[in-house]
C-alpha positions, -999 to 999 in steps of 0.1 A, spaced: 3 0 -3 14 31 -6 9 67 11 -17 78 -13 -36 49 -7 -35 53 34 -47 92 28 -77 78 11 -84 51 34 -80 79 60 -104 103 44 -129 78 36 -127 70 77 -134 103 87 -163 108 60 -179 81 71 -175 86 108 -190 119 102 -218 108 80 -225 80 112 -226 112 138 -249 136 114 -270 102 113 -275 91 148 -279 137 160 -306 131 132 -325 106 149 -322 119 182 -337 153 170 -367 132 154 -375 113 192 -373 146 204 -396 159 186 -424 129 185 -417 129 226 -451 144 244 -451 177 257 -481 187 271 -495 221 260 -522 238 286 -557 249 274 -563 282 264 -574 309 293 -568 322 328 -580 294 345 -557 271 328 -522 289 340 -502 283 370 -501 316 378 -529 337 362 -531 376 354 -550 399 370 -562 416 345 -572 396 310 -595 408 281 -606 395 246 -571 404 230 -555 383 257 -579 352 253 -574 353 216 -538 354 216 -534 323 243 -556 306 218 -535 311 190 -504 297 207 -482 281 193 -491 298 158 -464 324 146 -487 356 141 -510 364 170 -542 379 154 -546 413 154 -572 431 171 -564 467 162 -588 494 148 -594 499 114 -581 535 107 -600 557 84 -579 551 54 -586 511 52 
């Protein structure tokens, strides 16, 4: 075996180790996502520490969780 073959073999071994590590991390991430994560129902009655004031905007925002954008409860301007 010459030096070039040894280097090629070493590089292939490193590449296989990297791919195996990446596959293991990917599998662990998939398992973590599938793990049960309880989500509470909306509303102050289901909170451990409910706020003193609670209105329709708070309720709607709480119901929209975990959506990326909360609903808009704003006055329409005269330009709409």
